[in-house]
C-alpha positions, 0 to 999 in steps of 0.5 A: 521496512521502517513503516512496516516495524513502527506499524507492528509496534503501534498494533502492538502498544494498541492492545495494551490499551483497554477496549470496550470502556476500559475492560480488557478481553483475552482467553477467547476462542479463535471465533469469538475473535473472529466474531469481535473483528467482523463487527467492528469492521461492520460498524467502521471501528478498525482500531477495535478489529486492530486490537482484536486481530492482536489478541486473536494471532497471540491466543490462536496464531495457528487458527484457520481463521487467521487468513480470513482475517487478515484478509477482512482487515487488509480490504477494510483499511483499503475500503478506508483509504487506510493504504499503509495499514492495508499494506501491512496486512497483506503483507501478513498475509504474503508471509503465512499464507499466500501461495499461488494464485492467492500470492500473486492476489496478495502482492498485486493487492499490495502493489495497489495499496502502494501505488493508492498510498502516493498522496504527494509525489513531491514527498512520497518520491520514496514510495513511489519508486518502490512501488515501480521496482515491486511492480516490475518484480510482479511483471517478471514473475507473472507475466501471464497475470490477469492483473498485467494491464493494470500493473502496467499501467501503474508503472507508467503512470508512476514514470509520467509522475517523475517524468511530471516532477523532474520537469517541473523542478528543472522550470523552477531552478531555470526560474532562479537562474541555477542552471546546472541544477535544472540541468541535472534534472533535465538529464534525468528525463533524457534517459527516461523511457517516457517522453514528453509527446507521451503524456497527457495530463488527465483530468481526474488524479493521475494516480486515483485515476488508475482505479476508477 
């Protein structure tokens, strides 16, 4: 939630900055903003596209073009591996437009973006736990989803990563003589559904390999 709030403020700040060589733009039709966003995405100028989106949303909050625009921006940021921003747009889409199959798709893409956004399992433990929670919630809500296999794979990969992290930390504590600390981390793995025999280290990255 804190990250989403930060992104929102960052995007709002950007709207105060000038675009197109210092010229501020306003009072345009929704279609005009849509074309500007599309053109900016096609030229890989996503900073501009984000600014134009906020202007469009501010001037035309009820426009039917907003839903398409938000999804365009979400996928553009995914393609650029800017997963936090992609997650922001999928979240915006879910809040305003997602119903039925569209909600299922947007929820899946949020999980995918969060999963791919995990770059360092040591530093991103909170994101890993949140992603597992959201993935399990998805599996419960959409038991017949066409994304079921992918979401289950995400959960397994993340739990494997947690298991290996716990084992690495425990081994480190063993090496420096802190047996009690090592025991704490091995006990976490004792309660895990994943066991060491279940894990075969992939040649590709355990995270990104799911979508290769």
